[in-house]
N, C-alpha and C positions, 0 to 999 in steps of 0.2 A: 324386719328381722335384722339383727345385728350381724356383721360379717364374722365368719368363722375364723378363729385364731388357732395357731399352733401348727403342728407338722402337716396336718391334712391340707391346710391352706397353702403351705409352701409347695406341696407336691402338685397342686392344681395350677400353679403359675407356669407360664411358658418359660423355657430356658432363656437366659440372657444372651444377646448376640453382640458381637463386637469384641471389646477388650476382655481378655481373660484376667480375672481378678485373683492375683496371687499376693498375699500379704503374710507377714510373719505369724499373725494370728491364725489365718487359715491353715498354714503349714503345721502349727502346733496342735490345732484342733484335729487335723487329720492324723497326725502321729498319735495323739491321745486316743482317738477312736480306734486306730489300729492296735494300740497296746491293750485296750480293754477287750476288743473283739477277739484278737488272736492270742493274747497272753493270758488274760483273766478267764474268759469264758471257755476257752479250750484247754485250760490248765497247762499252759506252757510258760512257766515263770522266767525262762531264759529270754524269750522274746519280749515279755513285758519289762524285764529289767533293762534290756538293751534299748528299748524305745524310751523308757523313762530317763536313762542316762543321756541319750541323744537330745531329749527335750530339755534337760537341765543344761547341757552344753549350749544349745541354741539360745535359751533364755539368758544365760550368762553373757554370751557374745552380744546379744541385742542390748542388754543393760549396760555393759562396758562401753560399747560404741555410742550409746545414747549419752552416757555420762561424759565421755570425751568430747562429743559434739557440743554438749551444753557448756562445758568449761571453755571450749574454743570460742563459742559464740558469745560468752558472757563478757561484757565490756567493763565490768567494775574493776 
C-alpha cells in the first residue's frame, strides 16, 4: 500500500521537537491564512485588507534587503 499523502498524513506525524522553525515564508503563509479565514470567510474586508497590506510590506522588505545583499556580495 502506498503511503498516504496530503493533510491527513501531516496531522498524523508527531510534532517537531527542538528548534522552532520561523521563516519569512511561514510568517507570510500564516498571515495569508489569517486574512482568508477572518477577512474573507467572515466577511470582514477591513481585516483582509489590513493583512494583505502587511503582507505586501513584508514581501517588499524581504525583496529589497535581498537585492541589497546580492549587490553587496557581487564582486563584478
